MIVEXRO-180001 format. One record per atom (N, C-alpha, C, O): residue in three letters; residue number from 1; x negated, y negated, z negated; atom name. Coordinates in steps of 0.1 Angstrom, whole numbers, always signed. Layout:
N
code|pos|xx|yy|zz|site
Ala|NUM|X|Y|Z|CA
...
//
This chain:
189
code|pos|xx|yy|zz|site
Met|1|-75|-109|+144|N
Met|1|-85|-104|+135|CA
Met|1|-91|-114|+122|C
Met|1|-100|-110|+114|O
Leu|2|-85|-124|+121|N
Leu|2|-88|-131|+105|CA
Leu|2|-79|-123|+98|C
Leu|2|-85|-115|+91|O
Arg|3|-62|-121|+99|N
Arg|3|-57|-116|+95|CA
Arg|3|-66|-101|+90|C
Arg|3|-67|-102|+78|O
Phe|4|-70|-92|+94|N
Phe|4|-77|-79|+91|CA
Phe|4|-86|-85|+79|C
Phe|4|-85|-82|+67|O
Val|5|-95|-95|+84|N
Val|5|-104|-100|+78|CA
Val|5|-101|-106|+63|C
Val|5|-108|-103|+53|O
Leu|6|-92|-112|+63|N
Leu|6|-86|-114|+52|CA
Leu|6|-76|-108|+43|C
Leu|6|-75|-113|+32|O
Arg|7|-70|-98|+46|N
Arg|7|-66|-84|+40|CA
Arg|7|-77|-76|+35|C
Arg|7|-77|-72|+23|O
Phe|8|-86|-72|+43|N
Phe|8|-98|-66|+34|CA
Phe|8|-106|-75|+26|C
Phe|8|-114|-68|+20|O
Ile|9|-106|-84|+24|N
Ile|9|-114|-95|+13|CA
Ile|9|-101|-93|+2|C
Ile|9|-104|-89|-9|O
Leu|10|-88|-95|+5|N
Leu|10|-80|-92|-9|CA
Leu|10|-80|-82|-10|C
Leu|10|-77|-80|-22|O
Gln|11|-84|-68|-4|N
Gln|11|-83|-55|-10|CA
Gln|11|-96|-54|-16|C
Gln|11|-98|-44|-24|O
His|12|-106|-62|-15|N
His|12|-120|-57|-24|CA
His|12|-126|-69|-28|C
His|12|-136|-74|-23|O
Pro|13|-120|-73|-39|N
Pro|13|-126|-86|-44|CA
Pro|13|-141|-89|-50|C
Pro|13|-145|-101|-53|O
Ile|14|-149|-74|-53|N
Ile|14|-158|-75|-54|CA
Ile|14|-169|-76|-46|C
Ile|14|-180|-79|-51|O
Ile|15|-166|-73|-31|N
Ile|15|-171|-74|-19|CA
Ile|15|-173|-87|-20|C
Ile|15|-184|-92|-17|O
Leu|16|-158|-95|-24|N
Leu|16|-158|-111|-20|CA
Leu|16|-169|-118|-29|C
Leu|16|-174|-128|-24|O
Leu|17|-171|-114|-39|N
Leu|17|-179|-122|-52|CA
Leu|17|-195|-118|-49|C
Leu|17|-203|-127|-51|O
Phe|18|-197|-108|-46|N
Phe|18|-211|-104|-36|CA
Phe|18|-213|-113|-22|C
Phe|18|-224|-118|-18|O
Ser|19|-206|-113|-19|N
Ser|19|-206|-120|-7|CA
Ser|19|-208|-135|-9|C
Ser|19|-214|-141|+0|O
Tyr|20|-204|-140|-21|N
Tyr|20|-204|-152|-25|CA
Tyr|20|-215|-152|-29|C
Tyr|20|-223|-158|-21|O
Ala|21|-219|-148|-41|N
Ala|21|-235|-144|-46|CA
Ala|21|-246|-148|-33|C
Ala|21|-254|-158|-33|O
Leu|22|-246|-139|-24|N
Leu|22|-256|-141|-15|CA
Leu|22|-253|-156|-8|C
Leu|22|-262|-163|-6|O
Asp|23|-244|-160|-5|N
Asp|23|-241|-174|+0|CA
Asp|23|-246|-185|-8|C
Asp|23|-250|-196|-4|O
Leu|24|-244|-181|-23|N
Leu|24|-255|-194|-29|CA
Leu|24|-271|-187|-31|C
Leu|24|-279|-193|-38|O
Arg|25|-272|-179|-26|N
Arg|25|-288|-177|-26|CA
Arg|25|-295|-182|-16|C
Arg|25|-306|-188|-16|O
Asn|26|-287|-179|-5|N
Asn|26|-289|-189|+10|CA
Asn|26|-286|-200|+12|C
Asn|26|-289|-205|+23|O
Lys|27|-281|-207|+2|N
Lys|27|-277|-218|+4|CA
Lys|27|-269|-225|+18|C
Lys|27|-270|-236|+24|O
Lys|28|-261|-212|+22|N
Lys|28|-250|-215|+31|CA
Lys|28|-241|-222|+27|C
Lys|28|-242|-229|+17|O
Asn|29|-228|-221|+36|N
Asn|29|-215|-229|+34|CA
Asn|29|-210|-216|+29|C
Asn|29|-211|-205|+34|O
His|30|-203|-219|+17|N
His|30|-198|-209|+5|CA
His|30|-184|-212|+1|C
His|30|-179|-222|+5|O
Leu|31|-176|-205|-5|N
Leu|31|-163|-205|-10|CA
Leu|31|-166|-210|-21|C
Leu|31|-176|-206|-26|O
Ser|32|-155|-223|-28|N
Ser|32|-160|-225|-46|CA
Ser|32|-154|-214|-49|C
Ser|32|-147|-206|-43|O
Pro|33|-159|-216|-63|N
Pro|33|-163|-210|-77|CA
Pro|33|-139|-208|-77|C
Pro|33|-131|-198|-77|O
Val|34|-137|-222|-77|N
Val|34|-123|-219|-77|CA
Val|34|-113|-209|-70|C
Val|34|-105|-202|-76|O
Ile|35|-117|-210|-55|N
Ile|35|-113|-204|-46|CA
Ile|35|-112|-186|-46|C
Ile|35|-103|-178|-43|O
Val|36|-128|-183|-51|N
Val|36|-129|-166|-54|CA
Val|36|-121|-165|-68|C
Val|36|-115|-155|-70|O
Gln|37|-121|-174|-78|N
Gln|37|-111|-170|-93|CA
Gln|37|-98|-169|-85|C
Gln|37|-94|-157|-86|O
Ala|38|-91|-174|-80|N
Ala|38|-78|-174|-70|CA
Ala|38|-77|-163|-63|C
Ala|38|-66|-157|-63|O
Leu|39|-86|-160|-59|N
Leu|39|-81|-148|-48|CA
Leu|39|-85|-135|-53|C
Leu|39|-83|-124|-47|O
Val|40|-92|-137|-66|N
Val|40|-95|-119|-75|CA
Val|40|-84|-123|-84|C
Val|40|-80|-113|-88|O
Ser|41|-78|-133|-89|N
Ser|41|-68|-133|-96|CA
Ser|41|-55|-129|-88|C
Ser|41|-47|-123|-94|O
His|42|-53|-132|-75|N
His|42|-38|-127|-70|CA
His|42|-40|-113|-69|C
His|42|-32|-105|-74|O
Lys|43|-52|-109|-63|N
Lys|43|-54|-95|-59|CA
Lys|43|-48|-88|-70|C
Lys|43|-39|-79|-71|O
Leu|44|-57|-96|-81|N
Leu|44|-51|-83|-94|CA
Leu|44|-41|-83|-97|C
Leu|44|-36|-72|-100|O
Ser|45|-31|-94|-97|N
Ser|45|-19|-97|-99|CA
Ser|45|-8|-92|-88|C
Ser|45|+4|-93|-89|O
Ser|46|-14|-89|-79|N
Ser|46|-6|-85|-71|CA
Ser|46|-7|-63|-72|C
Ser|46|+3|-55|-71|O
Lys|47|-18|-62|-73|N
Lys|47|-22|-47|-78|CA
Lys|47|-10|-45|-85|C
Lys|47|-1|-38|-81|O
Lys|48|-11|-51|-98|N
Lys|48|-3|-52|-111|CA
Lys|48|+10|-52|-101|C
Lys|48|+6|-44|-92|O
Lys|49|+22|-57|-97|N
Lys|49|+32|-59|-88|CA
Lys|49|+35|-48|-80|C
Lys|49|+46|-44|-78|O
Thr|50|+24|-45|-75|N
Thr|50|+26|-34|-67|CA
Thr|50|+28|-19|-74|C
Thr|50|+35|-9|-71|O
Met|51|+20|-22|-84|N
Met|51|+21|-6|-92|CA
Met|51|+36|-5|-98|C
Met|51|+42|+6|-99|O
Met|52|+41|-20|-103|N
Met|52|+54|-20|-105|CA
Met|52|+65|-16|-95|C
Met|52|+75|-9|-98|O
Lys|53|+62|-20|-84|N
Lys|53|+69|-19|-71|CA
Lys|53|+62|-12|-59|C
Lys|53|+58|-18|-49|O
Ala|54|+63|+3|-61|N
Ala|54|+56|+11|-52|CA
Ala|54|+65|+10|-36|C
Ala|54|+59|+8|-26|O
Gln|55|+77|+10|-37|N
Gln|55|+84|+6|-25|CA
Gln|55|+82|-4|-16|C
Gln|55|+86|-15|-21|O
Gln|56|+78|-4|-5|N
Gln|56|+75|-11|+4|CA
Gln|56|+86|-16|+14|C
Gln|56|+91|-7|+21|O
Ile|57|+90|-26|+17|N
Ile|57|+101|-33|+27|CA
Ile|57|+91|-39|+38|C
Ile|57|+80|-46|+36|O
Leu|58|+96|-36|+51|N
Leu|58|+88|-49|+61|CA
Leu|58|+101|-51|+65|C
Leu|58|+110|-44|+67|O
Ile|59|+100|-65|+68|N
Ile|59|+114|-79|+73|CA
Ile|59|+109|-76|+86|C
Ile|59|+97|-73|+88|O
Ile|60|+118|-77|+97|N
Ile|60|+113|-81|+108|CA
Ile|60|+121|-91|+113|C
Ile|60|+131|-86|+118|O
Asp|61|+123|-108|+113|N
Asp|61|+133|-112|+119|CA
Asp|61|+126|-128|+125|C
Asp|61|+118|-134|+118|O
Asp|62|+129|-132|+136|N
Asp|62|+124|-147|+140|CA
Asp|62|+128|-159|+137|C
Asp|62|+123|-169|+142|O
Asp|63|+141|-158|+124|N
Asp|63|+150|-167|+116|CA
Asp|63|+143|-171|+107|C
Asp|63|+141|-162|+99|O
Pro|64|+137|-181|+104|N
Pro|64|+128|-183|+92|CA
Pro|64|+135|-183|+78|C
Pro|64|+131|-180|+67|O
Ala|65|+149|-189|+83|N
Ala|65|+159|-186|+70|CA
Ala|65|+166|-175|+68|C
Ala|65|+174|-173|+59|O
Ile|66|+163|-167|+77|N
Ile|66|+169|-153|+72|CA
Ile|66|+157|-143|+62|C
Ile|66|+161|-136|+52|O
Ser|67|+140|-145|+69|N
Ser|67|+132|-138|+65|CA
Ser|67|+131|-146|+48|C
Ser|67|+129|-139|+38|O
Phe|68|+132|-159|+48|N
Phe|68|+130|-161|+34|CA
Phe|68|+140|-159|+25|C
Phe|68|+137|-160|+13|O
Leu|69|+156|-156|+32|N
Leu|69|+162|-153|+21|CA
Leu|69|+163|-141|+20|C
Leu|69|+169|-137|+10|O
Leu|70|+158|-132|+28|N
Leu|70|+156|-113|+26|CA
Leu|70|+146|-111|+14|C
Leu|70|+148|-104|+4|O
Asn|71|+134|-119|+16|N
Asn|71|+122|-118|+8|CA
Asn|71|+131|-125|-7|C
Asn|71|+133|-119|-17|O
Lys|72|+133|-134|-6|N
Lys|72|+146|-134|-22|CA
Lys|72|+151|-126|-27|C
Lys|72|+149|-125|-39|O
Ile|73|+159|-118|-19|N
Ile|73|+172|-108|-27|CA
Ile|73|+163|-98|-27|C
Ile|73|+163|-95|-38|O
Leu|74|+156|-91|-21|N
Leu|74|+146|-81|-22|CA
Leu|74|+131|-83|-29|C
Leu|74|+128|-74|-36|O
Ser|75|+124|-92|-30|N
Ser|75|+112|-93|-40|CA
Ser|75|+114|-83|-55|C
Ser|75|+108|-74|-61|O
Asp|76|+127|-90|-58|N
Asp|76|+122|-87|-75|CA
Asp|76|+124|-68|-79|C
Asp|76|+119|-61|-88|O
Arg|77|+131|-65|-68|N
Arg|77|+126|-48|-65|CA
Arg|77|+117|-42|-58|C
Arg|77|+113|-31|-62|O
Tyr|78|+113|-46|-47|N
Tyr|78|+101|-38|-39|CA
Tyr|78|+90|-53|-36|C
Tyr|78|+90|-65|-37|O
Thr|79|+83|-43|-32|N
Thr|79|+76|-51|-23|CA
Thr|79|+75|-52|-11|C
Thr|79|+76|-42|-4|O
Val|80|+70|-70|-6|N
Val|80|+85|-76|+7|CA
Val|80|+67|-78|+14|C
Val|80|+56|-81|+9|O
Tyr|81|+72|-74|+25|N
Tyr|81|+62|-80|+40|CA
Tyr|81|+73|-86|+51|C
Tyr|81|+85|-83|+54|O
Ser|82|+67|-93|+55|N
Ser|82|+78|-103|+68|CA
Ser|82|+64|-104|+78|C
Ser|82|+53|-108|+76|O
Cys|83|+74|-99|+93|N
Cys|83|+65|-102|+102|CA
Cys|83|+81|-114|+114|C
Cys|83|+92|-112|+117|O
Asn|84|+72|-123|+115|N
Asn|84|+85|-131|+128|CA
Asn|84|+88|-123|+137|C
Asn|84|+100|-125|+140|O
Asn|85|+83|-113|+145|N
Asn|85|+87|-106|+154|CA
Asn|85|+86|-88|+157|C
Asn|85|+79|-80|+150|O
Ala|86|+91|-86|+164|N
Ala|86|+87|-72|+167|CA
Ala|86|+70|-68|+169|C
Ala|86|+62|-61|+163|O
Met|87|+69|-75|+181|N
Met|87|+53|-70|+185|CA
Met|87|+44|-77|+171|C
Met|87|+34|-71|+170|O
Asp|88|+45|-84|+163|N
Asp|88|+36|-90|+152|CA
Asp|88|+39|-75|+144|C
Asp|88|+29|-69|+141|O
Ala|89|+52|-69|+141|N
Ala|89|+55|-56|+132|CA
Ala|89|+49|-48|+142|C
Ala|89|+53|-37|+136|O
Leu|90|+45|-46|+148|N
Leu|90|+40|-30|+159|CA
Leu|90|+26|-34|+156|C
Leu|90|+18|-24|+157|O
Cys|91|+19|-44|+153|N
Cys|91|+5|-45|+152|CA
Cys|91|+3|-43|+133|C
Cys|91|-6|-38|+127|O
Trp|92|+12|-48|+130|N
Trp|92|+7|-47|+111|CA
Trp|92|+10|-27|+113|C
Trp|92|+3|-17|+112|O
Leu|93|+22|-30|+115|N
Leu|93|+20|-11|+111|CA
Leu|93|+12|-4|+118|C
Leu|93|+10|+7|+114|O
Thr|94|+3|-8|+132|N
Thr|94|-7|+1|+135|CA
Thr|94|-24|-1|+129|C
Thr|94|-34|+7|+131|O
Glu|95|-22|-12|+122|N
Glu|95|-33|-15|+112|CA
Glu|95|-33|-8|+101|C
Glu|95|-43|-10|+94|O
Gly|96|-21|+4|+98|N
Gly|96|-23|+15|+88|CA
Gly|96|-15|+14|+82|C
Gly|96|-11|+23|+75|O
Asn|97|-6|-1|+81|N
Asn|97|+8|+0|+69|CA
Asn|97|+20|+7|+71|C
Asn|97|+26|+5|+81|O
Leu|98|+23|+15|+62|N
Leu|98|+33|+19|+65|CA
Leu|98|+41|+20|+53|C
Leu|98|+40|+26|+42|O
Pro|99|+51|+10|+60|N
Pro|99|+65|+3|+43|CA
Pro|99|+76|+22|+41|C
Pro|99|+75|+33|+45|O
Asp|100|+85|+14|+34|N
Asp|100|+89|+27|+30|CA
Asp|100|+108|+23|+40|C
Asp|100|+118|+31|+41|O
Leu|101|+106|+11|+45|N
Leu|101|+118|+6|+48|CA
Leu|101|+117|-2|+57|C
Leu|101|+112|-13|+53|O
Ile|102|+119|-4|+72|N
Ile|102|+122|-13|+75|CA
Ile|102|+133|-22|+77|C
Ile|102|+143|-16|+80|O
Val|103|+136|-38|+77|N
Val|103|+147|-46|+78|CA
Val|103|+147|-54|+88|C
Val|103|+141|-65|+87|O
Thr|104|+153|-51|+102|N
Thr|104|+153|-58|+114|CA
Thr|104|+161|-65|+118|C
Thr|104|+172|-64|+112|O
Asp|105|+161|-72|+128|N
Asp|105|+174|-78|+136|CA
Asp|105|+169|-72|+151|C
Asp|105|+158|-67|+155|O
Leu|106|+183|-74|+161|N
Leu|106|+182|-69|+168|CA
Leu|106|+174|-76|+181|C
Leu|106|+167|-70|+189|O
Val|107|+180|-92|+180|N
Val|107|+178|-101|+189|CA
Val|107|+164|-112|+188|C
Val|107|+166|-123|+183|O
Met|108|+154|-108|+191|N
Met|108|+142|-116|+189|CA
Met|108|+130|-118|+201|C
Met|108|+133|-112|+212|O
Pro|109|+123|-122|+202|N
Pro|109|+117|-126|+216|CA
Pro|109|+104|-118|+216|C
Pro|109|+96|-115|+207|O
Ser|110|+104|-115|+229|N
Ser|110|+90|-106|+233|CA
Ser|110|+92|-94|+234|C
Ser|110|+91|-87|+244|O
Leu|111|+98|-91|+219|N
Leu|111|+101|-77|+218|CA
Leu|111|+116|-69|+211|C
Leu|111|+114|-63|+200|O
Thr|112|+130|-70|+215|N
Thr|112|+143|-67|+209|CA
Thr|112|+145|-56|+198|C
Thr|112|+139|-45|+200|O
Gly|113|+152|-58|+188|N
Gly|113|+151|-46|+176|CA
Gly|113|+154|-36|+183|C
Gly|113|+152|-25|+176|O
Ile|114|+161|-32|+201|N
Ile|114|+159|-17|+204|CA
Ile|114|+146|-15|+208|C
Ile|114|+140|-6|+203|O
Glu|115|+141|-22|+215|N
Glu|115|+132|-16|+223|CA
Glu|115|+120|-14|+210|C
Glu|115|+116|-3|+209|O
Leu|116|+115|-23|+199|N
Leu|116|+111|-18|+185|CA
Leu|116|+114|-5|+181|C
Leu|116|+105|+2|+176|O
Leu|117|+127|-1|+183|N
Leu|117|+131|+14|+174|CA
Leu|117|+131|+25|+186|C
Leu|117|+135|+37|+184|O
Glu|118|+126|+19|+202|N
Glu|118|+122|+28|+210|CA
Glu|118|+105|+32|+205|C
Glu|118|+101|+44|+204|O
Gln|119|+100|+25|+204|N
Gln|119|+87|+24|+201|CA
Gln|119|+81|+28|+188|C
Gln|119|+69|+32|+186|O
Leu|120|+91|+28|+180|N
Leu|120|+92|+36|+166|CA
Leu|120|+98|+53|+169|C
Leu|120|+95|+62|+161|O
His|121|+104|+56|+177|N
His|121|+112|+63|+179|CA
His|121|+98|+76|+183|C
His|121|+95|+87|+178|O
Glu|122|+95|+70|+193|N
Glu|122|+83|+77|+201|CA
Glu|122|+71|+80|+194|C
Glu|122|+64|+90|+195|O
Ser|123|+70|+71|+188|N
Ser|123|+54|+72|+177|CA
Ser|123|+58|+81|+168|C
Ser|123|+67|+81|+160|O
Gly|124|+46|+90|+170|N
Gly|124|+49|+104|+154|CA
Gly|124|+43|+96|+143|C
Gly|124|+44|+100|+131|O
Met|125|+37|+87|+145|N
Met|125|+34|+80|+125|CA
Met|125|+41|+72|+123|C
Met|125|+37|+65|+114|O
Phe|126|+58|+69|+132|N
Phe|126|+64|+59|+121|CA
Phe|126|+79|+63|+128|C
Phe|126|+88|+54|+130|O
Lys|127|+80|+76|+133|N
Lys|127|+91|+79|+136|CA
Lys|127|+102|+80|+125|C
Lys|127|+113|+75|+127|O
Gly|128|+97|+88|+109|N
Gly|128|+106|+91|+100|CA
Gly|128|+107|+76|+93|C
Gly|128|+116|+76|+84|O
Ile|129|+102|+66|+93|N
Ile|129|+106|+53|+87|CA
Ile|129|+116|+50|+89|C
Ile|129|+119|+47|+101|O
Pro|130|+125|+49|+78|N
Pro|130|+138|+44|+79|CA
Pro|130|+141|+27|+82|C
Pro|130|+133|+18|+80|O
Val|131|+153|+26|+87|N
Val|131|+153|+12|+95|CA
Val|131|+171|+9|+92|C
Val|131|+181|+16|+94|O
Ile|132|+171|-5|+87|N
Ile|132|+183|-12|+87|CA
Ile|132|+181|-22|+99|C
Ile|132|+171|-29|+102|O
Ile|133|+192|-20|+105|N
Ile|133|+197|-34|+116|CA
Ile|133|+208|-47|+105|C
Ile|133|+218|-44|+99|O
Leu|134|+200|-59|+108|N
Leu|134|+209|-71|+104|CA
Leu|134|+209|-77|+115|C
Leu|134|+199|-81|+121|O
Ser|135|+224|-80|+121|N
Ser|135|+227|-83|+133|CA
Ser|135|+237|-91|+135|C
Ser|135|+248|-87|+132|O
Gly|136|+236|-106|+141|N
Gly|136|+247|-111|+143|CA
Gly|136|+256|-106|+157|C
Gly|136|+267|-110|+161|O
Leu|137|+247|-97|+163|N
Leu|137|+253|-91|+177|CA
Leu|137|+265|-81|+174|C
Leu|137|+263|-72|+166|O
Ala|138|+278|-83|+180|N
Ala|138|+288|-77|+179|CA
Ala|138|+289|-69|+190|C
Ala|138|+298|-70|+198|O
Asp|139|+278|-59|+191|N
Asp|139|+274|-49|+208|CA
Asp|139|+277|-35|+203|C
Asp|139|+268|-30|+195|O
Pro|140|+286|-29|+206|N
Pro|140|+291|-12|+204|CA
Pro|140|+279|-4|+207|C
Pro|140|+272|+4|+200|O
Glu|141|+278|-9|+223|N
Glu|141|+267|+2|+231|CA
Glu|141|+254|-1|+219|C
Glu|141|+250|+9|+215|O
Lys|142|+248|-14|+214|N
Lys|142|+238|-16|+208|CA
Lys|142|+234|-5|+194|C
Lys|142|+224|+1|+190|O
Glu|143|+249|-7|+188|N
Glu|143|+247|+3|+177|CA
Glu|143|+247|+12|+180|C
Glu|143|+239|+18|+172|O
Lys|144|+252|+21|+188|N
Lys|144|+253|+36|+192|CA
Lys|144|+238|+36|+199|C
Lys|144|+232|+47|+197|O
Arg|145|+233|+30|+204|N
Arg|145|+220|+32|+208|CA
Arg|145|+208|+33|+193|C
Arg|145|+199|+40|+189|O
Ser|146|+215|+23|+188|N
Ser|146|+204|+22|+172|CA
Ser|146|+204|+34|+164|C
Ser|146|+196|+37|+155|O
Ile|147|+217|+42|+168|N
Ile|147|+220|+52|+157|CA
Ile|147|+211|+62|+163|C
Ile|147|+202|+67|+157|O
Glu|148|+214|+67|+177|N
Glu|148|+206|+74|+186|CA
Glu|148|+191|+73|+183|C
Glu|148|+183|+82|+186|O
Leu|149|+189|+64|+179|N
Leu|149|+170|+64|+178|CA
Leu|149|+166|+65|+166|C
Leu|149|+154|+66|+163|O
Gly|150|+176|+64|+156|N
Gly|150|+173|+68|+143|CA
Gly|150|+178|+58|+132|C
Gly|150|+176|+63|+121|O
Val|151|+183|+45|+132|N
Val|151|+185|+36|+125|CA
Val|151|+196|+46|+117|C
Val|151|+203|+56|+120|O
Asn|152|+192|+37|+103|N
Asn|152|+200|+43|+92|CA
Asn|152|+213|+33|+83|C
Asn|152|+222|+37|+76|O
Ser|153|+211|+21|+89|N
Ser|153|+222|+16|+84|CA
Ser|153|+226|+0|+98|C
Ser|153|+216|-7|+100|O
Phe|154|+235|-4|+104|N
Phe|154|+237|-13|+110|CA
Phe|154|+248|-26|+103|C
Phe|154|+260|-25|+103|O
Leu|155|+241|-35|+98|N
Leu|155|+250|-42|+88|CA
Leu|155|+251|-55|+104|C
Leu|155|+244|-56|+114|O
Arg|156|+263|-62|+100|N
Arg|156|+263|-73|+108|CA
Arg|156|+264|-87|+97|C
Arg|156|+270|-87|+86|O
Lys|157|+254|-99|+104|N
Lys|157|+255|-110|+98|CA
Lys|157|+270|-115|+101|C
Lys|157|+278|-110|+109|O
Pro|158|+270|-125|+93|N
Pro|158|+265|-127|+81|CA
Pro|158|+271|-115|+71|C
Pro|158|+282|-109|+72|O
Phe|159|+258|-112|+59|N
Phe|159|+260|-96|+53|CA
Phe|159|+260|-101|+39|C
Phe|159|+256|-113|+37|O
Thr|160|+265|-93|+29|N
Thr|160|+265|-101|+15|CA
Thr|160|+250|-91|+7|C
Thr|160|+247|-80|+10|O
Pro|161|+245|-97|+0|N
Pro|161|+231|-94|-8|CA
Pro|161|+240|-81|-11|C
Pro|161|+235|-71|-4|O
Asp|162|+248|-78|-17|N
Asp|162|+251|-68|-25|CA
Asp|162|+252|-53|-13|C
Asp|162|+246|-42|-14|O
Ser|163|+262|-58|-2|N
Ser|163|+262|-51|+7|CA
Ser|163|+242|-44|+13|C
Ser|163|+237|-33|+16|O
Leu|164|+238|-56|+13|N
Leu|164|+225|-50|+19|CA
Leu|164|+214|-40|+9|C
Leu|164|+207|-31|+12|O
Leu|165|+215|-45|-1|N
Leu|165|+207|-33|-15|CA
Leu|165|+219|-26|-17|C
Leu|165|+212|-23|-27|O
Glu|166|+229|-21|-18|N
Glu|166|+233|-7|-18|CA
Glu|166|+229|-1|-8|C
Glu|166|+222|+8|-10|O
Ala|167|+231|-4|+6|N
Ala|167|+221|+6|+17|CA
Ala|167|+213|+7|+12|C
Ala|167|+214|+18|+5|O
Ile|168|+199|-2|+11|N
Ile|168|+187|+1|+8|CA
Ile|168|+184|+9|-6|C
Ile|168|+175|+16|-8|O
Asp|169|+194|+7|-14|N
Asp|169|+196|+19|-26|CA
Asp|169|+195|+34|-18|C
Asp|169|+186|+42|-18|O
Lys|170|+209|+35|-10|N
Lys|170|+213|+44|-8|CA
Lys|170|+201|+53|+0|C
Lys|170|+198|+65|-3|O
Ile|171|+193|+45|+10|N
Ile|171|+181|+49|+18|CA
Ile|171|+165|+54|+9|C
Ile|171|+157|+63|+11|O
Met|172|+167|+45|+1|N
Met|172|+152|+52|-11|CA
Met|172|+156|+64|-16|C
Met|172|+148|+74|-15|O
Glu|173|+167|+65|-22|N
Glu|173|+172|+73|-30|CA
Glu|173|+172|+90|-27|C
Glu|173|+171|+99|-34|O
Cys|174|+174|+90|-13|N
Cys|174|+173|+102|-4|CA
Cys|174|+160|+108|-1|C
Cys|174|+150|+102|+2|O
Lys|175|+161|+123|-2|N
Lys|175|+152|+132|-2|CA
Lys|175|+148|+131|+15|C
Lys|175|+156|+125|+23|O
Asp|176|+140|+135|+18|N
Asp|176|+132|+141|+29|CA
Asp|176|+142|+150|+38|C
Asp|176|+144|+162|+35|O
Gly|177|+147|+144|+49|N
Gly|177|+155|+150|+58|CA
Gly|177|+171|+148|+60|C
Gly|177|+178|+149|+70|O
Glu|178|+172|+144|+46|N
Glu|178|+184|+134|+46|CA
Glu|178|+181|+121|+51|C
Glu|178|+170|+115|+51|O
Arg|179|+197|+114|+59|N
Arg|179|+194|+103|+65|CA
Arg|179|+207|+97|+64|C
Arg|179|+214|+99|+73|O
Pro|180|+212|+90|+54|N
Pro|180|+221|+83|+56|CA
Pro|180|+224|+72|+66|C
Pro|180|+214|+66|+71|O
Ile|181|+237|+68|+70|N
Ile|181|+238|+60|+80|CA
Ile|181|+252|+52|+74|C
Ile|181|+263|+57|+72|O
Lys|182|+248|+40|+71|N
Lys|182|+260|+29|+70|CA
Lys|182|+263|+20|+82|C
Lys|182|+254|+12|+87|O
Leu|183|+274|+22|+86|N
Leu|183|+278|+12|+99|CA
Leu|183|+291|+6|+96|C
Leu|183|+302|+11|+97|O
Asn|184|+284|-12|+92|N
Asn|184|+296|-19|+90|CA
Asn|184|+306|-17|+76|C
Asn|184|+318|-20|+76|O
Asp|185|+297|-12|+65|N
Asp|185|+299|-13|+53|CA
Asp|185|+306|+4|+54|C
Asp|185|+310|+6|+43|O
Lys|186|+308|+12|+60|N
Lys|186|+312|+28|+64|CA
Lys|186|+302|+37|+59|C
Lys|186|+293|+35|+66|O
Leu|187|+299|+45|+49|N
Leu|187|+287|+50|+46|CA
Leu|187|+287|+62|+50|C
Leu|187|+293|+69|+42|O
Tyr|188|+281|+70|+63|N
Tyr|188|+278|+86|+67|CA
Tyr|188|+269|+88|+59|C
Tyr|188|+260|+79|+58|O
Ala|189|+268|+102|+48|N
Ala|189|+260|+108|+49|CA
Ala|189|+257|+117|+55|C
Ala|189|+246|+122|+54|O
//
């Protein structure tokens, strides 16, 4: 709930300023003007970045180091969102967020990458979101199942930033209906 409230406030800085002014009149606890200015500035700068980086990527990985690395690799080209596990990602998606691409791990707590793919595949709304799997797991059965569930690319860890960016660029360039598949550096169109 707090995440929703914060996102709403950041998306509507005028409402934040209005509520701040009301709190001043009522002499209740209120945000400092510095915080309000920072939130408004953050929203405006985020809006400029979003206009330049229209394509959004959702990263799902329980390893903070991998999430940080992916964010650093991708944030210059795309707007990047991160979730620590598949359950958080599903919640994020059901809040109305629709990324252009999902990059996920297979082995995660509470809900595995395969289970996430099954949920996405069964969903009418999220079924069309392209997915790249990054996994240290070398399991041909899981790779095959991932492809059956609509994965566009399956890359093994350790991966190179160039191979990841190549797979992402290929997916982002595709027209509706096309579905490139990259399986361990072999690209199938």
